[in-house]
N, CA, C and O atoms as a DFTB+ gen file, in Angstrom:
528 C
 N C O
     1  1     125.596     103.044      77.669
     2  2     124.977     103.083      78.977
     3  2     125.984     102.683      80.058
     4  3     126.031     103.305      81.120
     5  1     126.771     101.672      79.802
     6  2     127.738     101.201      80.799
     7  2     129.136     101.755      80.538
     8  3     130.124     101.243      81.064
     9  1     129.207     102.792      79.730
    10  2     130.481     103.369      79.345
    11  2     131.218     103.995      80.536
    12  3     132.443     103.910      80.622
    13  1     130.482     104.612      81.442
    14  2     131.072     105.316      82.578
    15  2     130.775     104.610      83.898
    16  3     130.644     105.267      84.931
    17  1     130.667     103.299      83.878
    18  2     130.248     102.547      85.066
    19  2     131.224     102.711      86.229
    20  3     130.805     102.725      87.386
    21  1     132.512     102.832      85.938
    22  2     133.497     102.952      87.023
    23  2     133.311     104.245      87.813
    24  3     133.478     104.258      89.032
    25  1     132.974     105.307      87.138
    26  2     132.756     106.569      87.851
    27  2     131.327     106.692      88.375
    28  3     131.072     107.483      89.283
    29  1     130.395     105.923      87.819
    30  2     129.008     105.991      88.270
    31  2     128.782     105.247      89.583
    32  3     127.918     105.642      90.366
    33  1     129.529     104.194      89.839
    34  2     129.311     103.402      91.053
    35  2     129.575     104.214      92.320
    36  3     128.721     104.214      93.207
    37  1     130.707     104.906      92.455
    38  2     130.883     105.721      93.674
    39  2     129.818     106.815      93.814
    40  3     129.363     107.101      94.922
    41  1     129.429     107.414      92.709
    42  2     128.375     108.433      92.756
    43  2     127.061     107.829      93.218
    44  3     126.328     108.444      93.993
    45  1     126.762     106.636      92.748
    46  2     125.531     105.958      93.143
    47  2     125.517     105.659      94.632
    48  3     124.480     105.786      95.283
    49  1     126.654     105.266      95.170
    50  2     126.738     104.965      96.604
    51  2     126.502     106.229      97.427
    52  3     125.797     106.189      98.436
    53  1     127.083     107.339      97.006
    54  2     126.883     108.605      97.721
    55  2     125.417     109.020      97.675
    56  3     124.850     109.414      98.694
    57  1     124.803     108.934      96.497
    58  2     123.391     109.292      96.368
    59  2     122.535     108.372      97.228
    60  3     121.563     108.826      97.832
    61  1     122.878     107.091      97.294
    62  2     122.135     106.148      98.127
    63  2     122.174     106.563      99.592
    64  3     121.141     106.571     100.262
    65  1     123.361     106.909     100.094
    66  2     123.481     107.273     101.506
    67  2     122.796     108.601     101.822
    68  3     122.375     108.824     102.957
    69  1     122.681     109.469     100.846
    70  2     121.942     110.716     101.055
    71  2     120.440     110.458     100.970
    72  3     119.671     111.000     101.764
    73  1     120.023     109.639     100.016
    74  2     118.603     109.420      99.766
    75  2     117.948     108.496     100.788
    76  3     116.749     108.618     101.038
    77  1     118.698     107.583     101.379
    78  2     118.102     106.615     102.307
    79  2     117.400     107.287     103.481
    80  3     116.219     107.013     103.699
    81  1     118.062     108.152     104.250
    82  2     117.331     108.791     105.351
    83  2     116.213     109.707     104.866
    84  3     115.199     109.864     105.546
    85  1     116.393     110.315     103.689
    86  2     115.344     111.161     103.136
    87  2     114.096     110.333     102.831
    88  3     112.986     110.737     103.175
    89  1     114.272     109.191     102.195
    90  2     113.140     108.318     101.865
    91  2     112.443     107.820     103.125
    92  3     111.214     107.786     103.186
    93  1     113.222     107.435     104.124
    94  2     112.636     106.965     105.380
    95  2     111.896     108.093     106.090
    96  3     110.816     107.877     106.640
    97  1     112.468     109.287     106.081
    98  2     111.824     110.428     106.726
    99  2     110.523     110.823     106.066
   100  3     109.552     111.154     106.746
   101  1     110.496     110.791     104.747
   102  2     109.270     111.140     104.032
   103  2     108.196     110.091     104.286
   104  3     107.025     110.435     104.451
   105  1     108.576     108.823     104.321
   106  2     107.607     107.768     104.631
   107  2     107.048     107.955     106.035
   108  3     105.844     107.816     106.250
   109  1     107.908     108.266     106.982
   110  2     107.473     108.483     108.364
   111  2     106.547     109.691     108.451
   112  3     105.518     109.636     109.125
   113  1     106.903     110.777     107.778
   114  2     106.090     111.996     107.821
   115  2     104.736     111.813     107.149
   116  3     103.765     112.473     107.520
   117  1     104.665     110.928     106.168
   118  2     103.410     110.734     105.454
   119  2     102.523     109.670     106.088
   120  3     101.424     109.411     105.597
   121  1     102.978     109.061     107.153
   122  2     102.164     108.057     107.829
   123  2     102.174     106.705     107.154
   124  3     101.367     105.839     107.493
   125  1     103.056     106.509     106.223
   126  2     103.172     105.235     105.511
   127  2     104.229     104.377     106.202
   128  3     105.067     104.907     106.931
   129  1     104.205     103.070     105.987
   130  2     105.256     102.218     106.554
   131  2     106.633     102.626     106.023
   132  3     106.755     103.080     104.885
   133  1     107.657     102.464     106.846
   134  2     109.006     102.854     106.442
   135  2     109.466     102.103     105.198
   136  3     110.201     102.646     104.373
   137  1     109.031     100.858     105.069
   138  2     109.422     100.059     103.908
   139  2     108.948     100.707     102.605
   140  3     109.609     100.586     101.574
   141  1     107.804     101.395     102.653
   142  2     107.311     102.057     101.440
   143  2     108.242     103.185     101.009
   144  3     108.338     103.485      99.819
   145  1     108.928     103.813     101.964
   146  2     109.921     104.821     101.611
   147  2     111.087     104.217     100.856
   148  3     111.598     104.808      99.905
   149  1     111.511     103.025     101.289
   150  2     112.585     102.330     100.579
   151  2     112.156     101.957      99.164
   152  3     112.916     102.125      98.210
   153  1     110.938     101.453      99.039
   154  2     110.425     101.071      97.720
   155  2     110.351     102.298      96.806
   156  3     110.723     102.222      95.635
   157  1     109.873     103.425      97.338
   158  2     109.787     104.647      96.533
   159  2     111.171     105.104      96.085
   160  3     111.341     105.560      94.954
   161  1     112.155     104.985      96.964
   162  2     113.518     105.362      96.592
   163  2     114.098     104.455      95.531
   164  3     114.781     104.918      94.617
   165  1     113.829     103.160      95.646
   166  2     114.334     102.203      94.657
   167  2     113.673     102.441      93.302
   168  3     114.347     102.474      92.273
   169  1     112.355     102.605      93.307
   170  2     111.647     102.857      92.048
   171  2     112.118     104.169      91.439
   172  3     112.350     104.264      90.234
   173  1     112.256     105.184      92.296
   174  2     112.722     106.477      91.795
   175  2     114.114     106.405      91.211
   176  3     114.400     107.052      90.203
   177  1     114.982     105.629      91.830
   178  2     116.356     105.554      91.352
   179  2     116.549     104.667      90.147
   180  3     117.265     105.032      89.214
   181  1     115.923     103.514      90.151
   182  2     116.167     102.536      89.092
   183  2     115.241     102.757      87.894
   184  3     115.706     102.919      86.765
   185  1     113.946     102.764      88.143
   186  2     112.990     102.840      87.039
   187  2     113.037     104.208      86.363
   188  3     113.187     104.298      85.145
   189  1     112.911     105.266      87.151
   190  2     112.906     106.607      86.561
   191  2     114.261     106.924      85.943
   192  3     114.330     107.526      84.871
   193  1     115.330     106.526      86.606
   194  2     116.660     106.751      86.048
   195  2     116.860     106.051      84.720
   196  3     117.518     106.584      83.827
   197  1     116.297     104.861      84.584
   198  2     116.424     104.124      83.326
   199  2     115.520     104.636      82.227
   200  3     115.869     104.549      81.049
   201  1     114.368     105.168      82.588
   202  2     113.408     105.616      81.585
   203  2     113.559     107.078      81.190
   204  3     113.064     107.483      80.139
   205  1     114.228     107.871      82.007
   206  2     114.248     109.317      81.757
   207  2     115.104     109.708      80.565
   208  3     114.808     110.702      79.901
   209  1     116.142     108.964      80.281
   210  2     117.023     109.322      79.182
   211  2     118.040     110.379      79.548
   212  3     118.863     110.759      78.715
   213  1     117.999     110.856      80.767
   214  2     118.949     111.867      81.224
   215  2     120.219     111.191      81.720
   216  3     120.164     110.130      82.342
   217  1     121.364     111.809      81.443
   218  2     122.621     111.242      81.920
   219  2     122.827     111.521      83.398
   220  3     123.508     110.764      84.089
   221  1     122.239     112.604      83.880
   222  2     122.366     112.971      85.284
   223  2     120.961     113.151      85.836
   224  3     120.182     113.947      85.312
   225  1     120.640     112.423      86.879
   226  2     119.318     112.588      87.466
   227  2     119.180     111.820      88.758
   228  3     119.667     110.698      88.891
   229  1     118.514     112.436      89.698
   230  2     118.219     111.798      90.973
   231  2     116.741     112.009      91.225
   232  3     116.255     113.136      91.136
   233  1     116.022     110.951      91.535
   234  2     114.602     111.093      91.825
   235  2     114.229     110.155      92.957
   236  3     114.968     109.231      93.294
   237  1     113.091     110.408      93.523
   238  2     112.603     109.609      94.636
   239  2     111.300     110.192      95.140
   240  3     110.631     110.936      94.422
   241  1     110.932     109.861      96.367
   242  2     109.671     110.379      96.902
   243  2     109.734     111.893      97.085
   244  3     110.784     112.447      97.411
   245  1     108.608     112.549      96.873
   246  2     108.537     114.010      96.979
   247  2     108.084     114.405      98.378
   248  3     107.024     113.979      98.837
   249  1     108.883     115.213      99.046
   250  2     108.572     115.628     100.417
   251  2     107.311     116.478     100.470
   252  3     106.594     116.455     101.470
   253  1     107.033     117.221      99.415
   254  2     105.857     118.077      99.400
   255  2     104.546     117.315      99.437
   256  3     103.513     117.873      99.804
   257  1     104.577     116.053      99.063
   258  2     103.353     115.254      99.061
   259  2     103.085     114.563     100.391
   260  3     102.046     113.922     100.545
   261  1     103.992     114.675     101.351
   262  2     103.840     113.959     102.622
   263  2     102.547     114.344     103.329
   264  3     101.843     113.474     103.841
   265  1     102.225     115.629     103.366
   266  2     100.998     116.069     104.035
   267  2      99.760     115.566     103.306
   268  3      98.770     115.200     103.938
   269  1      99.813     115.547     101.983
   270  2      98.674     115.070     101.196
   271  2      98.472     113.576     101.414
   272  3      97.342     113.114     101.574
   273  1      99.568     112.825     101.419
   274  2      99.481     111.377     101.629
   275  2      98.972     111.080     103.036
   276  3      98.133     110.198     103.217
   277  1      99.472     111.807     104.032
   278  2      99.021     111.609     105.412
   279  2      97.522     111.845     105.529
   280  3      96.818     111.064     106.169
   281  1      97.033     112.915     104.918
   282  2      95.598     113.216     104.942
   283  2      94.801     112.153     104.195
   284  3      93.736     111.736     104.650
   285  1      95.317     111.716     103.051
   286  2      94.604     110.706     102.258
   287  2      94.525     109.377     102.998
   288  3      93.495     108.704     102.954
   289  1      95.597     108.996     103.673
   290  2      95.583     107.742     104.434
   291  2      94.538     107.819     105.535
   292  3      93.808     106.854     105.765
   293  1      94.456     108.961     106.222
   294  2      93.456     109.128     107.274
   295  2      92.045     109.172     106.735
   296  3      91.134     108.592     107.327
   297  1      91.850     109.856     105.614
   298  2      90.518     110.005     105.033
   299  2      90.003     108.691     104.457
   300  3      88.824     108.368     104.594
   301  1      90.880     107.945     103.819
   302  2      90.459     106.700     103.164
   303  2      90.389     105.519     104.118
   304  3      89.961     104.434     103.724
   305  1      90.798     105.710     105.356
   306  2      90.640     104.652     106.350
   307  2      91.792     103.671     106.430
   308  3      91.604     102.557     106.919
   309  1      92.952     104.033     105.979
   310  2      94.106     103.151     106.135
   311  2      95.006     103.140     104.919
   312  3      94.652     103.610     103.838
   313  1      96.182     102.584     105.140
   314  2      97.205     102.555     104.098
   315  2      96.799     101.663     102.927
   316  3      97.069     101.995     101.773
   317  1      96.151     100.535     103.218
   318  2      95.747      99.625     102.139
   319  2      94.736     100.294     101.211
   320  3      94.827     100.159      99.991
   321  1      93.780     101.010     101.785
   322  2      92.792     101.712     100.957
   323  2      93.452     102.815     100.134
   324  3      93.067     103.061      98.992
   325  1      94.442     103.471     100.719
   326  2      95.189     104.495      99.988
   327  2      95.903     103.877      98.788
   328  3      95.894     104.448      97.697
   329  1      96.523     102.709      98.986
   330  2      97.210     102.039      97.878
   331  2      96.241     101.659      96.764
   332  3      96.570     101.772      95.583
   333  1      95.044     101.209      97.140
   334  2      94.033     100.884      96.131
   335  2      93.681     102.131      95.327
   336  3      93.563     102.068      94.103
   337  1      93.513     103.268      96.013
   338  2      93.189     104.519      95.319
   339  2      94.313     104.938      94.379
   340  3      94.051     105.421      93.277
   341  1      95.561     104.759      94.804
   342  2      96.703     105.121      93.957
   343  2      96.755     104.224      92.720
   344  3      96.984     104.708      91.612
   345  1      96.544     102.926      92.905
   346  2      96.566     101.995      91.769
   347  2      95.425     102.310      90.802
   348  3      95.625     102.314      89.587
   349  1      94.232     102.573      91.336
   350  2      93.108     102.927      90.460
   351  2      93.386     104.224      89.701
   352  3      93.062     104.334      88.519
   353  1      93.983     105.200      90.375
   354  2      94.354     106.442      89.698
   355  2      95.354     106.197      88.583
   356  3      95.255     106.801      87.515
   357  1      96.320     105.315      88.823
   358  2      97.295     104.962      87.791
   359  2      96.652     104.268      86.607
   360  3      96.993     104.544      85.457
   361  1      95.720     103.366      86.887
   362  2      95.018     102.660      85.808
   363  2      94.213     103.646      84.967
   364  3      94.195     103.554      83.739
   365  1      93.545     104.592      85.635
   366  2      92.770     105.602      84.907
   367  2      93.692     106.446      84.029
   368  3      93.339     106.768      82.894
   369  1      94.867     106.806      84.540
   370  2      95.814     107.583      83.728
   371  2      96.285     106.797      82.514
   372  3      96.424     107.357      81.427
   373  1      96.531     105.506      82.691
   374  2      96.952     104.672      81.562
   375  2      95.840     104.585      80.518
   376  3      96.101     104.674      79.319
   377  1      94.605     104.410      80.977
   378  2      93.468     104.349      80.051
   379  2      93.344     105.662      79.281
   380  3      93.150     105.657      78.066
   381  1      93.456     106.791      79.995
   382  2      93.392     108.092      79.314
   383  2      94.523     108.239      78.309
   384  3      94.326     108.823      77.243
   385  1      95.695     107.723      78.627
   386  2      96.816     107.791      77.696
   387  2      96.576     106.968      76.449
   388  3      96.870     107.410      75.338
   389  1      96.038     105.766      76.631
   390  2      95.750     104.897      75.485
   391  2      94.670     105.521      74.601
   392  3      94.737     105.435      73.375
   393  1      93.677     106.147      75.230
   394  2      92.589     106.776      74.478
   395  2      92.964     108.146      73.916
   396  3      92.150     108.795      73.259
   397  1      94.201     108.584      74.177
   398  2      94.674     109.905      73.733
   399  2      93.776     111.023      74.268
   400  3      93.498     111.996      73.567
   401  1      93.328     110.872      75.513
   402  2      92.416     111.845      76.115
   403  2      93.114     113.141      76.508
   404  3      92.448     114.103      76.890
   405  1      94.432     113.186      76.423
   406  2      95.156     114.404      76.758
   407  2      94.852     115.570      75.840
   408  3      95.082     116.724      76.199
   409  1      94.336     115.276      74.658
   410  2      94.011     116.357      73.722
   411  2      92.869     117.224      74.244
   412  3      92.672     118.336      73.755
   413  1      92.122     116.743      75.218
   414  2      91.044     117.542      75.811
   415  2      91.616     118.821      76.411
   416  3      90.952     119.858      76.425
   417  1      92.845     118.746      76.906
   418  2      93.484     119.913      77.509
   419  2      93.662     121.071      76.551
   420  3      93.749     122.220      76.985
   421  1      93.718     120.797      75.266
   422  2      93.868     121.866      74.277
   423  2      92.611     122.733      74.173
   424  3      92.674     123.855      73.671
   425  1      91.475     122.224      74.643
   426  2      90.225     122.970      74.560
   427  2      90.036     123.946      75.717
   428  3      89.105     124.751      75.695
   429  1      90.908     123.887      76.734
   430  2      90.845     124.835      77.844
   431  2      91.701     126.048      77.494
   432  3      92.890     125.903      77.210
   433  1      91.117     127.229      77.511
   434  2      91.917     128.425      77.213
   435  2      93.037     128.603      78.236
   436  3      92.865     128.301      79.417
   437  1      94.171     129.090      77.776
   438  2      95.307     129.268      78.686
   439  2      94.982     130.270      79.784
   440  3      95.533     130.186      80.881
   441  1      94.088     131.225      79.498
   442  2      93.716     132.198      80.528
   443  2      92.978     131.527      81.685
   444  3      93.122     131.947      82.834
   445  1      92.196     130.499      81.399
   446  2      91.492     129.768      82.459
   447  2      92.495     129.026      83.334
   448  3      92.389     129.049      84.560
   449  1      93.458     128.376      82.716
   450  2      94.469     127.636      83.478
   451  2      95.318     128.595      84.299
   452  3      95.609     128.321      85.463
   453  1      95.719     129.721      83.705
   454  2      96.505     130.711      84.450
   455  2      95.702     131.288      85.607
   456  3      96.248     131.511      86.688
   457  1      94.423     131.530      85.395
   458  2      93.565     132.039      86.466
   459  2      93.421     131.044      87.602
   460  3      93.448     131.419      88.774
   461  1      93.265     129.763      87.251
   462  2      93.155     128.732      88.278
   463  2      94.441     128.648      89.095
   464  3      94.395     128.583      90.323
   465  1      95.588     128.649      88.417
   466  2      96.865     128.573      89.126
   467  2      97.099     129.811      89.979
   468  3      97.654     129.714      91.073
   469  1      96.681     130.976      89.488
   470  2      96.802     132.198      90.282
   471  2      95.927     132.114      91.526
   472  3      96.345     132.507      92.615
   473  1      94.719     131.604      91.363
   474  2      93.825     131.431      92.509
   475  2      94.400     130.492      93.550
   476  3      94.308     130.757      94.749
   477  1      94.996     129.390      93.096
   478  2      95.634     128.455      94.030
   479  2      96.782     129.143      94.753
   480  3      96.952     128.962      95.959
   481  1      97.573     129.932      94.029
   482  2      98.677     130.662      94.653
   483  2      98.192     131.644      95.702
   484  3      98.781     131.752      96.777
   485  1      97.114     132.363      95.393
   486  2      96.562     133.320      96.361
   487  2      96.053     132.595      97.603
   488  3      96.257     133.061      98.724
   489  1      95.395     131.462      97.407
   490  2      94.915     130.682      98.555
   491  2      96.083     130.234      99.423
   492  3      96.012     130.319     100.648
   493  1      97.152     129.758      98.802
   494  2      98.323     129.319      99.569
   495  2      98.916     130.486     100.349
   496  3      99.282     130.328     101.514
   497  1      99.015     131.657      99.720
   498  2      99.554     132.835     100.412
   499  2      98.656     133.222     101.582
   500  3      99.148     133.490     102.678
   501  1      97.343     133.254     101.359
   502  2      96.421     133.644     102.426
   503  2      96.417     132.643     103.577
   504  3      96.212     133.027     104.729
   505  1      96.642     131.373     103.280
   506  2      96.687     130.357     104.341
   507  2      97.901     130.545     105.246
   508  3      97.913     130.050     106.373
   509  1      98.919     131.252     104.767
   510  2     100.123     131.475     105.567
   511  2      99.942     132.601     106.576
   512  3     100.699     132.691     107.543
   513  1      98.948     133.460     106.362
   514  2      98.711     134.588     107.262
   515  2      97.914     134.087     108.465
   516  3      96.841     133.506     108.298
   517  1      98.434     134.308     109.685
   518  2      97.685     133.842     110.864
   519  2      96.386     134.637     111.034
   520  3      96.342     135.851     110.835
   521  1      95.351     133.918     111.402
   522  2      94.053     134.555     111.627
   523  2      93.998     135.085     113.051
   524  3      94.440     134.412     113.982
   525  1      93.458     136.289     113.226
   526  2      93.383     136.894     114.561
   527  2      92.121     136.481     115.270
   528  3      91.887     136.894     116.406
């Protein structure tokens, strides 16, 4: 793990300087405090990097979720309520993992899943067309 530490440190510094404004920008765009962007970048870099097993990897907050997070914060009545919902969702996922509930997915035909994803794609395409 520490075999290539001399060459990894400069790379880490470069990734940090690229990721820092990205993390802050995504936090700002999602309506979350800027500090949460820093936390997401740190968790993405340290925890995911250590657990992934990949020799090369960069992770952090996803820009595509900014609109969803912004809407969720507004709908749930604030950032604190949003955090509670995220923690509860994580707890539910852990419980499902312990109960091996993922096997339920094998009972859904692949044609149903493909149809659902196709429908979502069509909706996204149609939403891009301006209405007259």
